[in-house]
N, C-alpha and C positions, 0 to 999 in steps of 0.2 A: 445284280444283273443276271437274268436267267438265260441259259443257253439251251436252245431247243434241239433235240436230236433230229427233228425234221429238217433243219438246215443242213446237217451233215449228210442226211439221206439224199437230199436234193443234189448236193455236190457229187455224191457217188453216182447217182443216176445220170447226171450230166456227163461225167467222164466216161462212163460205160457206153452211153449213146454216141459220144464223139468217136470212140474207137469202132463201134458197130457201123456207123454210117461212112466212116473214112476208110474202111478196110474191106470192101467187097472183094470176092474172088475175081470178079470181072466187072468193070464199069458198064459193059455191054449187056450184062444180065443182072439187073437189080430190081427188086420189088418196088412198086411206085412210092409207097410211104417212106422209103429210104433214099429217095432222090430229092434234090432241091426243086422248087418250082422253077420252071424255065425262065420266067420273068416276074410278072405280077402274081400275087397269091402267096399261100403259105402251106407247106406240107409239114408233117411232124419233124422231118429232118431240119427244116428251116428254124425250128425253135431251139435247137441244140446250142448253137453258138451264143445267142442272146442269154440263154440260161447260164452259160459259162460266165458271161459278163455279170449277170445278176449275182452269182455266187462269189465272184471276185469282189463285188461291192459288199456282200455279206461278210466275207473274210476280212475285208479292210476295216469294217466296223470293230471287230474284235482286236485286230492288231493295233489300231489307233487308240482304242479304249485303254490299252496298257500305258499309253503315254498321255492319257487324258485329252488327246487330240489337240493339245495346245501347240500353236505354231512356234517353232524355234529353228535356228540355223541347223542344228543337229538333225532334227526331224526332216527338214527340207532336203538335206544331203541324203538321208535314208530313202526318201521318196524318189528322188532323182536317180539314185543308184539302182533301186529295184526296177524302176521303169526302163532304164537303159539296159539292164541285164536281160530282162524279159524280151525287149525289142531285138537286141543283137543275138540272142539265142535263136530267135525266129529267123533272122537273116542267115545265121549259120546253118540252120536246117534247110533253108532254100539252096544254100551253096553245097551241102553235102551230096556226094563224097568229094567235093572240091576239085572236080575235073571240068566244070563249066567255065567258060570265059567270063571274066568279071564284067565285061561289057554287056552280057546278057543276063546278069543276075537279077532275079526278081527281088525288089526291096521290101515289099509289103507282104503280109500274110496274117494268119490267126494270132500268133504270139505278138507280132508287131502291133496289131490293133489293141491287144490286151495291154501291152506296155504303154501305149499312148493314152488309152482310156483310163487306165489305172492312175497314171501320173497326173492328168488333168483333174480327174475326180478327187484324188487325194488332196491336191492343192486347194481345191474348192472347199473340201470338208474341213480342213484345218484353218482356213482363213475366213470363211463365211458362216453366218448364223443359219440355223435350220430353215427359217422362212425364206431367207435370201436364196438358199440352195434350191428350194422348191420353185420359187419364181424364176430362177436362172434356168432350171430344167425346162420350164414352159417357154421361156424366151428362146432357148437353143432350138427347141423343136419347131417353133413358129418361124424363126429366122431361117432355119434350114429349109423349111417348106418354101419360103419365098425365094431362097437361093436356087432351089431346084427349078422353080418356075421362071427364073430370071432369063433363061435362054429362049423363052416362048413355050407355049403349051404343046405345040407340035413336036418340039425337040426335047422337052423336059423329061419325057418318059420313054424316049427312044434309046436303044442300046448305043447307037453311034453318036448321037448329038447331045446326050445329057451332060449337065454341068460337072458332075462327078468325074466323068471320063475326061472332059476337057481340062479340068484343073490338074488331074493327075498326069495327063500327057504333058502339060506345061512344066510341072514340077519334077516329074520322074523321068519322062521320056518313054516312048513306046517299047523300047528294048528292055526296060526294067519293070514291065507290067505283065500281069497274067494274060494269057492269050487263049485260055480254054474255051471261050465263047466265040472264037473265030476271028477276033480282032483284039487289039490292045485295050482291055478294060479290066480293072482290078476290083473285084467285089469286096476286098479288104483294103481299099485305097486310103489315101490320106484324108481327103475332104469328108468322105462318108464315115470317118472315125469320129467326127464331131458329135453326131447324134448318139454314137455308141457310148459316149461319156455318160449320157443320160441313163442308158441301160445299167451302167455300174452304179450311178447315184440312186436309182430306184432300189436296187438291191441293198445298198447301204441304208437308206431311209426306212425301208420296210423292216430290216433287221433291227435298227435302232428302236422303231416303234414296237416291234414284236417282243423284244427283250424287256420292255418296260411294263408289260402286262403279265400278270400271274394267272389269270383265269383262262384256261385253255379253250373253253367254249367261246369266250369273247374273242380270243385270238382268231379262231376259225371264222367267226362271223365277220370280223374286220377284214381278214384276208380275202374272203369271198366277195365282200363289198368292194374292196379295192380292185381285185382281179376282174370282176364283172364290169366295174365302171371303166377301167382302162381299156379292156378289150372291146366293150360296147362303144366307147368313143372312137376307137380305132376303126371299127367296122363302119361307123357312120362317116368317118373321115375318108375312108377308102374310096368313096365316090368322087372325092376331089383330089385326094393324094393316095394313090394305090399302095397297098401293103406290098412292099418289095424289099426282099433281103439284099439283093445286089446293090441297090441304092441306099440301103439301110434307112428307108424312109421313116419319117416321124411317126406315121401311123403304124409302121412295123415295130418301132420301139415300144409303143403303147400296147399293141396287141400281144407281143411276145412277153412283155413284162406282166401283163394281166394274166396270161396263161401260167406263168411262173408262180404267181401268187396263188392261183387256184390249185396247182399241183402241190405247193407248199402247204396249203390248208389241208389237203388230203393226207399228207405225211404227218401233220400235227395230230389229226384225228387218229391215224393208225398207231403212231408211236407214243404220243404224249397223253392220249386219252385212253386208247385201248391197250397200250403197252405191249404191242406186238413187235418187240424188238427183234426176235428171232427171224421174223419175216423179212425185216430190212437189214439184218446184220451184214449180208454181202455188200450192200450199198454203203453202209457205214464204214466198212473196211476200205472199199474202193475210193472213198472220198478223203482218205488221210494224206495222200501225196498226189493231188490231182495234176498239177503242172508238170511234175517230174514224170509221172506215168504217161502224160500226153507226149512229152518230148521223147521218152524212151520208145513209145509205140511208133512214133514217126521214124526214128532212126532204125528201129528193128525191121519194120516193113520195107522201108526204102532200100535197106541193105539187100533184101531179096532180089532186087532188080539188077544187082551187080554180081550175082552168083550164077554161073552158067552150069546147066545140067543138060547134056545132050543137045546143045544148040538153042535151048530156051532158058530164060531166066528162072530162078527159083520160085518167084511169085506165080508165074504162069504154070510151072511144073506142078506146084501144089494144087492149083485150081484144076489142072487137067486130071489129077488123081481123084479129086472129089467129083468132078463132072462125069467121070467114067462110071460112077455109082449112082449119082443123083441127077435130076433134071438141072439144067444150067442155072436157073435162078435160085433153086434150092441149094445147089453146090456153092454158089456165090455167097448166099446167106450163111451157110454153115462155116465157110471159110472165115467170115467176119466174126461169127459167134465164137469160134475156137480162139480167136485172138482176144476177144472180150474176156473169156475164161482164163487165158494165159496171163493177161495183165492183171486180172483180179488175183490170181495166185501170187504174182510178184508183189502186189499191194499187200496181200495177207502176210507174206514173209516179212516185209518191211514193218508192218504193223505189229506182228508178234515180237519182233526184235526192237520195237520202240524206235525205229529209224524214221524220222520225219524230215524229208529233204525239202527245204524251202527254196523257192526260186524268186 
């Protein structure tokens, strides 16, 4: 089994981008590529989370390979335990610093979706044959499409009436959902986590296929073919089922997974054919503790909000210092970039000390 450096580089790129887009100095001053699409469509920022799920699937391939992927009660307990740990760490991050009333705690979020998608994808991988997994992915995407349309075309793609919001309202209640869009709607909700399972499975299957091929040029050709095919189907499907991150639409799954394959092909060329390891070394270091670094960055930056300096929180104070030197959007970008470098340094220290913290 061949392990490609390209996979590690993609993991590092993803965590770096997650910190970059999640930590602007001010959400009121952000360059357009670092914002999510308001509803339909896809910006570079909209690719970051599905890339994260793609690499979760990739990492899952290597972890399950150690156990030969054979189903057992011991393996099931391990999968359940990891899924629950990831999920409840996400809930704890939402609750931090634990001053919010429990009645208003948001239940879902990024890590919660990762926990759910990992658990369901892992169960499928260890219980189903490869062909069945592929057909299951197709079935999930088609059934989710029909489910989205089940409330009628007029409501299907509206913010207020879509089935994703209606299901989450019924299951979670509006007080436990994200309200950043002006009403209770969770872009990392429960129902829309179903197609996210396919994002993980595509990462798993691409990695399984990739590691079975020794010819690097053939790998690149296959990745480009898969990437262009998936993204091409998604763009055609967009006319009937818009690419929409908030709904995690089936077309969005295919489009983001296709782009992930194309980026991965570029890394295979750079690292495994041209052997430009020095160029990608920072990414390789960044990818060694991705989930831990994500959790740490969340806690670190959130803590700023509870440190008072002359009547403003530390987050705002730091941004004010930068905005006194740079234009607002540039100051906001530099604020985020400083944190990308900060957490890269922490990753480097952990890497040098061979500390790999698994969540």
